[in-house]
Phi, psi and omega in degrees: 000135181293151177281122182271168176297331178297321178295320181294322181294322183273344182078015182258145175279164183294338181272002178301140177240151179278129178298318178294321178297318178297320180299309180291324177298317178296321178298318180290329175297315179297320178295322185293337179264010173291156186289152175235197183291326183229151175293149185253152170288163185297324183286327175291320177297318178297320180295313179300312183296318179297315179295317180294320179298317179295318179296318179295318178298316179298318178298317179298318179297315181295315179297318179298318179296319179296318180295315179298318180295315180296317180297323179292323181294316183265005180055050180271129178229133179249119181262128179237132180294159182300319180294316180297319180298320179299312181294325177296315181293332179274313187286322185300311179297322179296312179299317181297317181297315179298317181296317180298314180297315182297314181292321179298312179299317179298316182290322178297317177295321180294322176296326176295324177293323175300315178299321183294319184289340177251017173062044176234162179278141179284170176294142177276166176305322178295320178301318180294323177296315179297320179298317181291325176295316178296318178299317179297320180295317180295315180298314180300316181297318181291320178294319178298320178297316180297319180291327175297318178294323178295317178297321178298320179297316179298315182295320179294320179295319179295321179294317179289335182292346178287337183238351183231158173301150187303315182297315180294319179299317179295318180296317179297318180299317180297314181298315181298314182293318179298314180295319179295318179296318179296320180294314180297317181297318184279307187281326184263301186289303187291304186294318178291325175297316178296321178297318179295318180295318179296324178296320177295316180297321179295322179294319177297318182297326182274354180268125181290149177299139181293134175079011180237138179245166179303145181301145176267355183260139175289352179278006180235140170297141183088355179266190180302131178081358182291144176281348180246127178290153180299319182295329183287348185284340184079170185303307184290327176296321178293321176298318183296312185284345180257007184252003183289144178286157177273161175304324180294319178295319179295313181297324180297329181272326186262338184075014180235157177297145182224158175242172184284123179288155180258135172229121178239149187203149174224131175277168181241121175271161184301333183265009180256142173276163179297322180297323178294321178295317179298319178295325178295324178295316180296323177298322177292324176298317179294318182300320184273357182074028185296331182285356175263358180279165181286324182234133175237116184250131174254112183249123175273130186279170172280185183302324181278354185093014184279142172242128179295118183292338175296320177291312183298311182288332175301314179299318185289317178293316184291335179261008183057035178083353182277063187212162173221134180241129180247133178211163180210160178263139174233351181198174171228015177273145178303149185301317182301319179290319179296323179301325185270342186241335184208099179261355183279317185298316177300322179293317178298318181292316180299318180289316182298316182293312181296317181300319180294316179292318182297321179297316179291320180294319182294335181283350180281153173301148184305321185280359180245005182277131174289165174290116184267113182238161183229161178189171179171157180237139180051248181296332176293323176292318178300312181290321182297323181287347177290350177289348185238145181287327179197184183296322180297320178295322178296316178294329182283322187266318182263155182252030178136165179179161176230115177256126190243129176056047185288126176301140187294343179272007177291133188307304184292321178298320177297317179300313182293318180295321182295328181253027180294159179300142181301133179096346178274138185281161181295331183293327175217075182292150174256125182243120179052041178058025177072025184296316179237328188237130180228128173270131184228147175240041186142172184294333182298329184292352178287336184247338180210163185277186185302328183265010176085008179277128183294141173284165174273213181294137177257103183278159175267149357289152181247137177231140179239131170252106179267120180210124179276139173303334181265011181272109182293334178297323180293317191260355177294129181198131178304337179298340179297339181302324186229004182217137178284127181282160180295326184293346174260352174266339182265174177303138181289158174286170183298335185251024178238130178299125179301342180285346182294127179226163179276131176230123181310138179072310188291314183301320179300313182288330175297313180292328177299315179283331176300326181299328180291339180245020183297335180266003182290322181291167175287171179305140180102356181222159179056224181261028179249112184254316170053234190297337181292348178283342180294305177295333177296310178290327177300318179293318181296322183278358174125355180275189179252144177300337183267003177298158179274110181253012187299321181292321178292318178300317179295320180295315179294321183301338181284333188234357188299140176267115186260351191274126174264000000 
């Protein structure tokens, strides 16, 4: 980096670092390695630490400048004796070194406890070395970038100072550099990055699953007689229509006669509206005779168009195949990215699909209507619940449902959590004593609350909200940036390290990166629900939470599609 006039005036080289900046940067590094809901891979840990170190350094530099400026204005001088100065210079580094080592060891051990509670291996010593090297590279790059922008500002101010007063020239230089940086960051870095990412996602969406051919059954979209071509369904739609169990597989698990389940799906082309896609799904339901089945499920997909096969096959096994499942694609971007960039489209899709199916279902005679149930996971749960104005509307229109890993900012989930029974925690709130709606963090929660108290009668319609305390998708919320959530003030869940605490700014970014590794733990932790959805759907469809579902779980486990 060239030496600027600012460097010459101060006598500092470009590699000079601020002592206050280093202090705050080190503090933020220690904070960044504090435990979160899930253990991190070394590269995610390195990314978090690097960003936090740069943010801490910047904060320290700004604070130091403000203090110097204020002291200069009021002519404040602090005199320290030579002996005192000597002890400060000797003791401060020793104390800081001891504190850094102690906190680092404590946080590394705590992260290992986080890994243990979700049944994963902790980072190895080599992983920590790699993480710190990556963090150092990121921090250095960001500081160098900031100094380059500062140098650019000084040069621009000096050039403008030849024709303008110094104060005005400096102000103009700052404004120009800030606006230019914002434009480059938004228009070049962010948008082009998003375009590249979208291009990769589109390529994945257009690539057929390896080893799978178009369905041979007319009971599947993309099969014989289907109004939707197999290629138009997209990658996840093709996975969905080719993953249904056969009647023989269902019978082998249940011991009862079964029929072939129906799965319908419609992909979305760039020139189609969401309403057109929803109408195409209803047309497929009519074509396959889906309205004559015992159970009709409307499942809102995730951002990529994925349907959790544990939910889909649970419905099919529990109904002996006498079911139809309707789903549609509205995007092909991963859910985590959609959550942060576009929350409107999933809501529009969830509402459009349910409204179209509900209109056709409502037109049937009362004695010929199938049991209409709803479901969705993560972004699918968020979008699916947008079909209803509130919880009462959901109970009135749908005849049951299972919402999995629902983001905490979802409207109906927020409503229910806010009016939970006094004393019930946010991680598993009790609503109206569990009469119609039950929040569960495992199969046990279907029959009793967090404190082991048995629920009373479970009336129909029944709805289940499955959410793990260690699921970052559930608890990710921009509000974490500046406010401590209730779920971190209350007793932790069984799968959350008690050491996890709220830290402004840091906790939000920790959960943001946690979402990328949400599927790393085994079933029952993080964003992996798996077999616990079988008794949840069994209860919703009319069974008892205490029924023996082991044979069905074993049957589904042999063929389930886990990939989102």
